[in-house]
C-alpha positions in Angstrom: -14.3 16.0 -7.2 -12.4 18.3 -9.5 -11.6 16.9 -12.9 -7.9 17.8 -12.9 -5.8 15.4 -15.1 -2.5 15.0 -16.8 -1.6 12.7 -19.7 0.4 9.6 -18.8 1.8 6.6 -20.6 -0.5 4.5 -18.4 -3.7 6.5 -18.9 -4.9 9.7 -17.5 -3.8 10.6 -14.0 -6.6 12.4 -12.3 -7.3 13.5 -8.8 -10.1 10.9 -8.7 -7.6 8.1 -9.8 -5.1 9.1 -7.1 -8.0 9.3 -4.5 -9.0 5.8 -5.5 -5.4 4.7 -4.9 -5.4 6.4 -1.5 -8.7 4.6 -0.5 -7.4 1.3 -1.7 -4.2 1.9 0.2 -6.1 2.6 3.4 -8.3 -0.4 3.1 -5.2 -2.6 2.5 -3.4 -0.8 5.3 -6.2 -1.6 7.8 -6.1 -5.3 6.9 -2.4 -5.4 7.1 -2.4 -3.4 10.3 -4.7 -5.8 12.0 -2.3 -8.6 11.2 0.6 -6.5 12.5 -1.4 -5.7 15.6 -2.1 -9.4 16.2 1.7 -10.1 15.9 2.7 -7.2 18.1 4.5 -5.5 15.3 2.7 -2.2 15.0 4.8 -0.5 17.8 7.9 -1.3 15.6 6.4 0.9 12.9 6.2 3.7 15.5 9.9 3.4 16.0 10.3 4.9 12.5 9.4 8.2 14.1 11.2 7.5 17.5 8.1 6.4 19.3 6.8 3.1 20.7 3.1 4.1 20.9 0.7 1.7 19.2 -1.4 4.7 18.2 1.6 6.4 16.6 2.4 3.1 14.9 -1.1 3.0 13.3 -0.8 6.6 12.2 2.5 6.0 10.6 1.4 2.7 9.0 -1.8 4.2 7.6 0.0 7.3 6.3 2.5 5.0 4.5 -0.4 2.9 3.2 -2.1 5.9 1.7 1.1 7.2 0.0 1.8 3.8 -1.4 -1.8 3.5 -2.7 -1.5 6.9 -4.3 1.8 5.9 -6.0 0.1 2.7 -7.2 -2.6 4.8 -8.9 0.0 7.0 -10.6 2.4 4.3 -11.7 0.2 1.3 -12.4 -3.4 2.5 -12.2 -3.7 2.8 -16.0 -2.7 -0.8 -16.4 -5.3 -2.1 -13.8 -8.0 -2.5 -16.4 -9.5 -5.7 -15.1 -10.1 -7.4 -11.8 -7.3 -9.9 -12.5 -4.8 -7.3 -13.6 -5.6 -5.1 -10.7 -5.2 -8.0 -8.2 -1.9 -9.1 -9.8 -0.5 -5.6 -10.1 -1.5 -4.9 -6.5 0.1 -8.0 -5.2 3.2 -7.4 -7.2 3.4 -3.8 -5.9 3.0 -5.3 -2.4 5.9 -7.6 -3.1 8.1 -4.6 -4.2 7.2 -2.7 -1.1 8.0 -5.7 1.1 11.5 -5.7 -0.4 11.9 -1.9 -0.3 10.1 -1.3 3.0 10.3 -4.4 5.3 13.7 -5.7 4.1 15.6 -2.5 3.3 14.2 0.9 4.5 12.7 0.0 7.8 15.5 -2.1 9.2 18.1 0.4 7.9 16.2 3.2 9.7 16.1 1.2 12.9 19.8 0.2 12.8 19.0 -3.4 12.1 20.5 -5.7 9.4 18.9 -5.4 6.0 17.6 -8.1 3.8 17.2 -10.6 6.6 14.5 -13.2 5.8 13.3 -14.8 8.9 9.9 -15.8 10.3 8.9 -12.2 10.9 9.9 -11.3 7.3 7.8 -14.1 5.9 4.8 -12.9 8.0 5.5 -9.4 6.7 5.5 -10.7 3.1 2.0 -12.3 3.7 0.8 -8.9 5.0 2.2 -7.0 2.1 0.6 -9.4 -0.4 -2.8 -9.0 1.4 -2.2 -5.3 1.4 -1.5 -5.3 -2.4 -4.5 -7.5 -3.2 -6.8 -5.2 -1.3 -5.3 -2.2 -2.8 -5.6 -3.5 -6.4 -9.2 -4.7 -5.9 -10.5 -1.6 -4.1 -8.8 0.6 -6.7 -10.4 -1.4 -9.5 -13.9 -1.3 -7.9 -13.7 2.4 -7.3 -12.3 3.1 -10.8 -15.0 1.0 -12.4 -17.7 2.7 -10.4 -16.3 6.1 -11.3 -16.1 5.4 -15.0 -19.6 3.8 -15.1 -21.1 7.0 -13.6 -19.8 9.2 -16.4 
């Protein structure tokens, strides 16, 4: 992979670091997506792009998961210096995206009330925390592997 990097207050942002975030985001997205599939929620994600197809829901969900993973790498990746920090930062980032995505942006886009915390919202919180945990740990594992191969 190309060694393109830029300085950052949270470490060097490289193509490899962003790629690690994307992979972590996709792993977390698959885990979260399986939960959403089991709860018949994935078709609701497709509604963000005016579809009800489960396949489209998965595509939209995984695209969002990858983008959030990349943003984690850019914003917080330099702080994820240990397994514990990576896990905590990932779960915190998942919590932030639960508020932004599940409680605000998605319901607003679908014409629903925002900031409604009901049974589905609590299930979504669990999914976002699992997503964040997987994101943080996979990011840390890939980053550690990359830095040990130098």
